[in-house]
Residue frames as qw, qx, qy, qz and C-alpha x, y, z in Angstrom:
[[0.696, -0.681, -0.054, -0.219, 27.60, -78.57, 5.66],
 [0.314, 0.557, -0.665, 0.387, 30.60, -78.50, 7.84],
 [0.829, -0.395, -0.396, -0.015, 31.01, -80.98, 10.59],
 [0.073, 0.640, -0.474, 0.601, 32.50, -79.27, 13.67],
 [0.806, -0.438, -0.398, 0.023, 32.88, -81.63, 16.57],
 [0.082, 0.649, -0.459, 0.601, 34.42, -80.05, 19.60],
 [0.735, -0.309, -0.576, 0.179, 35.26, -82.01, 22.75],
 [0.155, -0.723, 0.282, -0.611, 35.18, -80.13, 26.00],
 [0.617, -0.115, -0.701, 0.340, 36.72, -81.83, 29.05],
 [0.351, -0.715, 0.044, -0.602, 35.15, -80.70, 32.22],
 [0.465, 0.047, -0.751, 0.466, 36.71, -81.38, 35.61],
 [0.472, -0.754, -0.364, -0.277, 34.34, -81.20, 38.56],
 [0.197, 0.453, -0.526, 0.693, 35.63, -79.28, 41.50],
 [0.638, -0.517, -0.571, 0.015, 34.78, -80.72, 44.88],
 [0.041, -0.629, 0.321, -0.707, 34.79, -78.15, 47.60],
 [0.567, -0.189, -0.762, 0.251, 35.39, -80.23, 50.68],
 [0.111, -0.048, -0.460, 0.879, 35.13, -77.29, 52.98],
 [0.477, -0.059, -0.125, -0.868, 31.68, -76.41, 51.73],
 [0.704, -0.132, -0.645, -0.264, 30.54, -80.03, 51.96],
 [0.433, -0.081, -0.703, 0.558, 31.86, -80.24, 55.48],
 [0.121, 0.003, 0.271, -0.955, 29.99, -77.14, 56.47],
 [0.618, -0.098, -0.367, -0.688, 26.76, -78.41, 54.89],
 [0.670, -0.153, -0.726, 0.006, 27.00, -81.74, 56.74],
 [0.260, -0.068, -0.614, 0.742, 27.71, -80.00, 60.07],
 [0.337, -0.050, 0.057, -0.939, 24.51, -78.02, 59.69],
 [0.678, -0.160, -0.559, -0.449, 22.41, -81.12, 59.18],
 [0.470, -0.340, 0.647, -0.494, 20.99, -83.04, 62.10],
 [0.539, 0.123, -0.792, -0.258, 20.88, -86.75, 61.89],
 [0.666, -0.303, 0.407, -0.546, 18.64, -88.99, 63.94],
 [0.412, 0.203, -0.882, -0.099, 19.29, -92.60, 64.50],
 [0.759, -0.303, 0.154, -0.555, 16.55, -94.70, 65.98],
 [0.313, 0.318, -0.887, 0.116, 17.84, -97.73, 67.77],
 [0.779, -0.332, 0.078, -0.527, 15.59, -100.27, 69.32],
 [0.168, 0.345, -0.907, 0.174, 16.89, -103.21, 71.45],
 [0.821, -0.290, -0.332, -0.364, 14.81, -106.27, 72.19],
 [0.181, -0.621, 0.659, -0.384, 16.20, -106.84, 75.64],
 [0.826, -0.150, 0.459, -0.290, 14.43, -110.12, 76.24],
 [0.888, 0.457, -0.046, 0.004, 15.69, -111.48, 72.91],
 [0.308, 0.733, -0.512, 0.326, 19.17, -110.24, 73.63],
 [0.500, -0.500, 0.588, -0.393, 19.02, -111.79, 77.11],
 [0.932, 0.030, 0.325, -0.159, 18.03, -115.20, 75.74],
 [0.724, 0.615, -0.267, 0.163, 20.80, -115.03, 73.07],
 [0.006, 0.688, -0.608, 0.395, 23.39, -114.25, 75.77],
 [0.707, -0.311, 0.524, -0.359, 22.02, -117.04, 77.99],
 [0.948, 0.294, 0.097, -0.072, 22.07, -119.49, 75.15],
 [0.507, 0.701, -0.433, 0.252, 25.70, -118.53, 74.32],
 [0.257, -0.598, 0.647, -0.397, 26.75, -119.04, 77.92],
 [0.869, -0.097, 0.394, -0.284, 25.02, -122.39, 78.09],
 [0.882, 0.461, -0.096, 0.020, 26.91, -123.55, 74.97],
 [0.167, 0.726, -0.596, 0.299, 30.27, -122.82, 76.64],
 [0.891, -0.252, -0.366, 0.089, 31.75, -125.76, 78.41],
 [0.025, -0.799, 0.384, -0.463, 33.36, -123.87, 81.28],
 [0.812, -0.203, -0.457, 0.299, 35.64, -125.72, 83.66],
 [0.463, -0.868, -0.020, 0.178, 37.01, -124.25, 86.82],
 [0.410, 0.830, -0.329, 0.189, 40.13, -122.32, 86.12],
 [0.887, -0.305, -0.064, 0.341, 43.37, -123.93, 87.18],
 [0.130, 0.934, -0.226, 0.243, 45.86, -121.30, 88.21],
 [0.824, 0.010, -0.375, 0.424, 49.36, -122.44, 88.98],
 [0.341, -0.906, 0.117, -0.224, 50.62, -120.93, 92.30],
 [0.680, 0.277, -0.479, 0.481, 54.22, -120.96, 93.34],
 [0.526, -0.826, 0.005, -0.202, 54.95, -120.65, 97.06],
 [0.253, 0.608, -0.636, 0.402, 58.19, -120.28, 98.99],
 [0.870, -0.379, -0.265, -0.171, 57.80, -123.39, 101.13],
 [0.671, 0.181, -0.464, 0.550, 61.44, -123.37, 102.29],
 [0.004, -0.390, 0.342, -0.855, 60.93, -120.42, 104.57],
 [0.730, -0.363, -0.083, -0.574, 57.77, -121.90, 105.95],
 [0.919, -0.062, -0.372, 0.116, 59.50, -125.14, 106.65],
 [0.399, 0.337, -0.448, 0.726, 62.39, -123.21, 108.32],
 [0.340, -0.422, 0.232, -0.808, 59.95, -121.43, 110.63],
 [0.878, -0.279, -0.166, -0.352, 58.11, -124.70, 111.43],
 [0.806, 0.096, -0.459, 0.360, 61.41, -126.45, 112.18],
 [0.156, 0.388, -0.400, 0.815, 62.51, -123.55, 114.41],
 [0.611, -0.382, 0.074, -0.690, 59.09, -123.52, 116.23],
 [0.928, -0.121, -0.341, -0.089, 59.33, -127.33, 116.63],
 [0.621, 0.197, -0.506, 0.565, 62.80, -127.03, 118.16],
 [0.122, -0.390, 0.346, -0.845, 61.78, -124.33, 120.56],
 [0.767, -0.301, -0.085, -0.560, 58.66, -126.30, 121.54],
 [0.897, -0.004, -0.419, 0.140, 60.69, -129.51, 122.05],
 [0.386, 0.301, -0.490, 0.722, 63.35, -127.61, 124.04],
 [0.398, -0.403, 0.211, -0.797, 60.65, -126.03, 126.29],
 [0.900, -0.229, -0.182, -0.323, 59.09, -129.43, 126.95],
 [0.792, 0.120, -0.470, 0.371, 62.45, -130.96, 127.65],
 [0.117, 0.383, -0.424, 0.812, 63.25, -128.11, 130.09],
 [0.644, -0.380, 0.087, -0.658, 59.93, -128.62, 131.87],
 [0.943, -0.083, -0.317, -0.051, 60.56, -132.34, 132.10],
 [0.585, 0.244, -0.479, 0.607, 64.09, -131.72, 133.49],
 [0.166, -0.436, 0.289, -0.836, 62.73, -129.12, 135.92],
 [0.804, -0.323, -0.023, -0.499, 60.07, -131.46, 137.23],
 [0.898, 0.041, -0.394, 0.190, 62.61, -134.31, 137.45],
 [0.361, 0.340, -0.466, 0.733, 64.97, -132.12, 139.49],
 [0.420, -0.421, 0.226, -0.771, 62.26, -130.97, 141.79],
 [0.921, -0.208, -0.198, -0.263, 61.22, -134.58, 142.36],
 [0.797, 0.152, -0.433, 0.393, 64.77, -135.68, 143.03],
 [0.118, 0.421, -0.413, 0.799, 65.37, -132.85, 145.40],
 [0.682, -0.438, 0.012, -0.585, 62.29, -133.84, 147.45]]
């Protein structure tokens, strides 16, 4: 008896184009159910666990220009009042 052992190496060939075409022909269905009341209570519970504080947002303002306008307005107002006072004093003294 002769002992003939032969080893054959087989390399599988993967045809990606064929596989892609097969998968494109298939129709897949995904059933998705959402328990809205359960989801709502989970969201509410998560919100309640947060310790939310009012946001503090730093705001920068150009107060110099506002103060300049206020000073100018005050000067004009004071001058107007002074002119009225002088005008009434002059009319009294002329009488």
